[in-house]
C-alpha positions as CSV (number, residue, x, y, z in Angstrom):
1,M,100.1,153.2,136.1
2,S,102.0,150.0,136.6
3,T,101.0,146.5,137.7
4,L,103.0,144.8,140.4
5,N,102.6,141.1,141.1
6,L,103.7,139.7,144.4
7,I,103.5,136.4,146.2
8,V,102.4,136.9,149.8
9,S,102.5,134.1,152.4
10,G,101.0,134.1,155.8
11,M,97.4,134.8,154.6
12,S,95.1,132.1,155.9
13,C,91.6,133.6,155.7
14,M,89.5,136.3,154.1
15,G,90.3,138.6,157.1
16,C,93.9,138.4,156.0
17,V,92.9,139.2,152.4
18,N,91.0,142.2,153.6
19,S,93.9,143.3,155.8
20,V,96.3,143.2,152.9
21,K,93.9,145.1,150.6
22,R,93.3,147.7,153.3
23,L,97.0,148.2,154.0
24,V,98.0,148.6,150.4
25,S,94.9,150.6,149.3
26,A,95.7,153.2,151.9
27,L,99.0,154.1,150.1
28,P,99.0,157.2,147.9
29,G,99.1,156.3,144.2
30,V,97.5,152.9,144.6
31,A,94.5,152.5,142.2
32,G,93.6,148.9,142.9
33,V,94.5,145.8,144.8
34,E,93.5,142.2,143.9
35,V,94.3,139.3,146.3
36,D,94.0,135.6,145.5
37,L,94.0,133.7,148.9
38,A,94.6,130.3,147.3
39,S,97.7,131.2,145.4
40,G,98.9,134.0,147.6
41,R,99.0,136.3,144.6
42,V,98.6,140.0,145.2
43,E,98.3,142.3,142.2
44,V,98.6,146.1,142.7
45,L,97.8,148.8,140.2
46,H,99.9,151.8,141.2
47,D,101.7,154.9,140.2
48,P,105.4,154.2,140.8
49,A,106.1,157.9,141.4
50,Q,103.8,157.8,144.5
51,A,103.9,154.2,145.7
52,S,107.2,152.5,145.0
53,V,107.6,148.7,144.8
54,E,109.7,148.8,148.0
55,L,107.0,150.9,149.9
56,I,104.3,148.4,148.9
57,R,106.5,145.4,149.9
58,Q,107.3,147.1,153.3
59,T,103.7,147.9,153.9
60,I,102.6,144.3,153.4
61,A,105.5,143.0,155.5
62,G,104.6,145.5,158.2
63,G,101.2,143.9,158.4
64,G,102.9,140.6,159.4
65,Y,103.0,138.9,156.0
66,Q,106.0,137.6,154.1
67,V,106.5,139.0,150.6
68,S,108.3,137.5,147.6
69,G,108.1,137.9,143.9
């Protein structure tokens, strides 16, 4: 398992936090997702063979959020 740290902007409420968690958690190979609304930090515990960094980034962006980091 690997840990991926991203900065996600566009989250303004706990509904956004839950949306990001739901989107990323649905990917195969994702074992955990932690989101800090105040800092915009998203930490993903994942198996890179199943959920690549690019797939995780695209999934979050597809939910309407901007991803950096």
